[in-house]
N, C-alpha and C positions, 0 to 999 in steps of 0.2 A: 670684522663686520663690514668694512668698506669693500673688501675683496669679495665677500659673498653677495653683497648688493650688486656689484659689477657683474658677477657670474649670473645672478638671477635676472638682471635686466637685459644683458646682451646675449647670453647663451641660453638662459632659462634653466629650469631644474634638469637633473641628469637625463630623465626620460625624454626631454625635449630634443635631444640630439638624434633621435631615431630617424627623423626625416632627412638628415644629412648623410646617413650611411648609404654607401653604394653597394651593399651586399645583402643577401638574404640572411635570416637568422641562422646561426651555426654555433657550435661549441667552440670554446677557447682552444686555439691550436688548429681548427679546421680551416680549409681554404675559404669557406663561406663566411666564417666568423671573424676574419681579419682583413684589414685594408692597409694599403700603403699610406704613408703620410700625405696629407692633403692640406690646403689652406684652412679648411674647417678643423681638421685634426690639430694643426699647429695652433690655431686660435684657442681650441679647447685646452691644449697644453699650457699656453701662455696664461690663460685666465685661471687655470687651476693653480699655477704658481702664484699668481697675484692673490688668490684666495687663501694661500697657505700661511696664515697667521695662526700658529699652533694654539689650540685651546688649552688653557691652564687653569684648572680648578683647585690647585694646591694652595697652601697657606703660607709657604715659605717666604714669599715676597712681602708679606704683611707683618711678619713677626721677627723675633730675634734670630740672629744667625747661629746662636748656640743650639737651638732646636733643629735648625736646618742641618747643621753639621752632625747632630745626633742621628738624624734621619739617614744621611748619607753613610755614616759609620755603621748603622744597622744593616743597610743593604750590602755594604762591603763585607761585613762580618758574616752575613748569611750567604754570600756568593761562594759556590763550591767548585768553580772552574768552568762550568758550562751552563749553570742555572743557579737560581737563588732559592733556598729552602724558605718556607714560611716562617719557621722558628726552630731553633735548636731544640733537640729532645723530642718535643711533642710531634713535630712535623718534619721528618728527616729526608723527605723525598721532594719531587717536583710536582706541585699541584697546578691544575689547569687554569682556573680563573684567577688564582693567585698570580700566576705567571703574567697574565695580561695586565693586571693592576701593577705589578712590580715593574713591568716594562715602562709604564708611564713615569715612574720615579727615576729609573736609570736614564731615561731619555733626557732628563733635565741636566745631567752632567756627564753622561757616558753613553752616547747613543749607539755606539758599536756594541756595547754590552747588552743594551736593550734588544738589538736585533738578534744577537746570539741567544738570548733568553727565549725568544719566541721560536726561533728555528729549532732550538733544542727540544722544546715541547712537541713540535710537530714531527720529530723523529718517531714518536710513539703513535702516530696516526694509523688507523686500521685501513685495510683495503677498501672497505665500504664507506670510508669517510669519517667514521666515529673518531672523535678526539677524546681520549681517555682522561678521566679526572685526576689520575696519578700516573706519572712515569717513574718507575722505580729505579733508584740508583743502585747498581750492583755492588758498589763498594760499601754499602750500608748493611749491617748485620741483618739477616732475615728476621731476627727476633726483636728488632728495634721498633717495629710498627705493626699494628694489627688494624685491618687485615692486609697482610703482605702478599708477595707474589705467589706463595704456595697456596693461598686461598683462591685467588682469582684464576690462576693457571691460564693466563691469556694466550700464551704461545702454543699450548697443547690442547686447550678445550674450546677454541673459538672456530673450529672448522676452517682454519687457514685465514681467518680475517685479520687477526692481530699480527704484528711484525714478530719475526723470530729474533731480531737483534736486541730488543729490549723487552722487559716485562712491564705490563701495565695493568691498570684496573679495567673493568668492563662496563663502566658507566661514564657519564659525561658531567660537565658543569655548564652553566649558562654561556652562550657564545659571545662573550665580551671581547674576544680576540680580534674580531674585525675592526672594531673601533680603536683598539690598541695599535693595530698596524696602520690604520689611517692616521693616527696621531703621529707616528714616526715619519710617515710620508710627508705630512704637512710641515713637520719641523725642519725637514731637510729635503725639499721637493725636487731639486734639480741635480743632486750629486749622483755620480756613477754608482756609489754604494747603495743609495736608495733605489735607483733603477734596478740594480741586480737583486736587491732584497725583495722588491715588489714582484719582479718576474718569477722568483721562487715562491713567494707567499700567495700570490693571487690564485693560482690553480689549487693550492692546498686549502685555502679558505673557501673557495668555491665548492670543493669536494666535501668539506665539513658541513657547510650550509645545506648542500643538496642532500646529504645523508639525513639531516634533521627533517627537511621538507618531504623527502621521499618515504622514509621509513618510520617516522614518528607521527604521521598524520593519517592513520588508516581510514578515518571516516571522511577525509577530504574537506573538513570544515575550515581549514586555514590555520588551525592551532595545533602545535606539536605537543606530545605528551612527555612526561618524565616517568620513569619506572622505578625510581628509588628516591627517598627523601634527600639523600646526599646530592642528587642531581640538581636540586633547587639551590644548593648552597646553604639552605636553612635547615640543618639536619633534623632537629627535634622540635621544630615549630609546631604550635598547637593545631594548625589546620590539618595535620596528618593524623591526629589522635583517633578520629572516627574510623580510619582504616586500620591503623596499627593496633588499636585496642581490641579490634574484632578478629585479628589474625591468630590462628591457633599455631603454636610451634611445639608439636609433640616432642617428647623426650627422645633423643637420638636422631631427630630429623636434621639437625645441624651439627657440625663437628665441634668438639671442645675447643675453646679458645681462651686466650689470656688478653685482657684489655690493657695494652701498653699505655693508653692515654692516662690511666689512673696513676701511672708511675711519675707523671710530670705535672699533674693538675690536681686541684682539690676536687674530690668526688662531688661536692656540692655544686660545682660549676659545670658538671658534665651530664650527658644523657644517662638515664637509668639502665640497669642491666636488662630489665624488661624490654625497654626500647631497643637496646643493642641486639638482643636475640632476634628481634624482627628485622633490624637492619641486615643481620647476617643471613636470615632466612631468605630475604629478597635477593641478596647477592648470590646465594647458592642456587636459587631458582633460575636466575639468568644464566648461570654457568651450566646448569643441567640442560638448558635449552641451546647450548653452544652459542649463546649470545645472539641468537637469531631473533630479530625484532618480531617477525611474523609468528614465530613459535611462542615467544613471551606473551605477545598480545592475545594469543589463543589459549594461554594457560590461566584461566580465570581463578582457579582455586589455589594453585601453588604460587602464582604471581599476582596477588590481588591489587597491587599498587600500580595503577595506571591513571595519571592525573594531568589535567590541563591547568597549568599554573600561570597566572597573569604576569608575574615578574619575569619568568623565563621567556614568555612569549613577547613581552614588551622589549626585552633585550634582543630577541630575535628580530623584531620589527626594525629596531635601530640598526642592527647588524646588516639587514638587507638593504636599508637605505645607504649605509656606509659602503656596502659592496657596489652600489650604483656609482658612487663617487670613485672608488678604487678602479672600477672598470674604465673610467676615463683617464685615470692616472697611469695605468699600465701602458707599456709600449708594444704595439701601436694601440691607441684607444679602442675599446670594445663598445661601440655605440649601441648595438643591439642588446648586448648583455646588460649594459647600464639600464636600458629601458626595462628589461625583464626583472632586474633586481628592484627597481623602483615599483614595479607592479606588485611584486611579492611583498614589499614593505607595506604597500597600501592594503593588500589583501589581509595580511596578518593583523594590522591595526584595526581594520574593520571587524575582523572576527573577534577581537578582544571584547567588543561590546556584548557578546553573548555571555561573558563572564561577570557582567555587572550584577550586583546583588542589592536590591532595594532594602533587604532586611538589615544589612550592615552599613549601607551607604558607601560601599567600596567595591572594588573588584574582588572576586573570590575564586578559589580553585574549584574545579569540577572533577568528580570521580567518574572516569570514563566507564568503569565497570558497572556502576549503578545508574549513571546519569544524574546523580544527585550533586547539588552544590555542597561545598565544604566551607560554610561561612565562618570566618574568624577575622577579627579586626587586627590584622597583622601588617607589618611593613610592606610585604609583597603586594598587598591590595592597592598600594599606591603606584604600581608598576608604570602605567602610562605617563606619570609625571616625570619619569627619567628621560623621556623622549626629548631630543634636543631641537626639534622643530615641529610645527603642526603636521599632523598626519590625517589624511582623509578618513572619514568614517567614524572617528572618535567623537562622542557626544560632548558638546560644550557644557550642557547641564551636568553631566557626570564629572567633567573636569572641575567645574566650580564646586561640586559637592566634595570631591577629593581634597581640594584646597581647604575647604571649611573643616573637614575632618583632621587634616594634617595640622591646621593652625589651632585646633582645640586643645584643651588641657589633657586630652587623652594621648596626644602625641607630641605636642610642642613643648618639650621639657628643657630644662636648663643644660642638659648634656646631650643634645641632639635628638634625633627621631628614634624612639625605642622600637624594638622588634615586635612588640605587642602592646596594644592599648593598655595603659597603666591602670585603668579601672576594671579590666578583665580579672575575674577571680583567679585565673591561672597565671597571672602576671608574676614574674620573679625578677628580682633586681640583679640576680647573678647567674641564673641557669641558662647559659648558652643562648639559644634562639627563642627563649620564652620570656623575653622582656628586655635584656640589655641592648644598648645602642652599639651598632657596629659601624666602623669608619667607612668601609667600602660602600655600603648602601647609602649612608649619608652623603658621601661624595658623588654617587650617581645622581641622587636627587638634587644636589647642589648644581651639578652640570645642567640638569633640566631647568632649574630655576633661573640660572644665569643666561640661558639661551632660548628658553621657550615657555616653560610652564608657570613661572612666577614673576615676581617683581624684584627690582634691585634691592628694595628694603628687606624682602623675605630672604633673598640670597645672602645678604650681609648678616642677617640674624643667624642663619644656619652656619655660616662661616665662623662667626664668633663662637658658637657653641662647639663646633669641631675644634677650634683652636683651644678652647677651654679643656676639652678632653685631654689633649696631648700636654698642655701646659701643666696639668696636675700630676701626671704620672709617666710621661714619655710615650714611647711607641709600643703600646699594649694591644692586646687582641680585641677586647671589648670592654664596655663600661656600664656601671649602674647609671641609668639615665636620670636618676633623681638626685644623687649626691656626688656623682663622678668617680666613685671608687672603681679602680681598674681591676679586671679579672682576666683569666686565661693566660696565654703565653706572654713572656717578656720579649722585647726586641722583635716585634712582629713586623714582617716585611711589607705587607700591603699597607699597613698604617703609615710606615715610614715613606713608602713610595708615593702614596696619595697626598701626604702632607707636603711633599716636595712639589 
């Protein structure tokens, strides 16, 4: 906190450095976009180092070392040599936003592994910048997970966009990777390893962010779309019902498949076959369009899912803000790019206001196909509360309304923030994203509470509930928010990582 106060007073926010730059705006790597070290640059570097007291929203330092060791053991057990699987059996490959969360945990005791984790994921990045939500491990049996490489066909059906060296999926996850990299830089700001790591990561992160901003915002309103429920991270959440329930999936329009998830989980915990058919149909639609965003956006009937999601876009705003800080940390500092990223963060946060719904008193998704809102009192509607500092353009009245909703009996449960309002008739205590509490989203909101959106009392309250989740059952995937019964996978990596 002291470090950031010094930076704010002496240097100002990242975009304030623009006036010191001796160059025109230019891309990273261009002559115009780079400067030699100067007193101003050196001061920025020094103040960045002063500011690098790593944020830590874990629980390990407040509770027993036994659970802390269990968390480390979970990550070590799930480490497969170059990355960490989310959980044995159910999730045998590398998942995108899981990787970012997992890197936070590795960084608390093995920062080298945390760097390897993230670099490994980016080996799957596509030529257009898309960062796939799964990078497949070729050592894993093709039948171990559905949908596997033979369904996505990334290397042969992407018109040259996907890498040939690895097989991947053709959709994305929320861009939490920028914040994860910034965390690693803050933890070890001045080492040669960090400088080398950031020199590799900054261009790849920039490419990832620019893909979203360039190809996922066709109407130019500042919000990016998702084209599959899996891209939100909240697979079968009820806000998608209006679209999925109206999708026709004619017999023979999708290939036959076997759901491997049911081999490892109780079917009562998993999305229905009806929902999975629609998941597969949307996947096949993207593949049939060679994963071209323009072609997918133009395919209204076969690709009906095109949605602006407040959670995804809140994470995008935070990522752009963090890119602004990384632009100053990379060598040499990129002052013009820092300003540009800060402007993008402000634009996205301002655009989020268009997703406010008076009907539910929260932010809501918007169906880009119809222009209609998809009102549902789900955890994603709290998206702006995860932001770790004030953002211009966000309504203070809406912020206070969100806090009132979060602190109501609808969401302020004994085992964290549930994924759906507990009074909603669709609420389930065990069905995946239709009610249970998830550790990663609770952790994101804890971070917002501790640094921007809440009070110390509220943050401590949520911390206690998150500790209660793990104390009762260990490193599980998700929980019944009313009685704490654990569901889903055992030894779940992001729970272990974020606990640390």
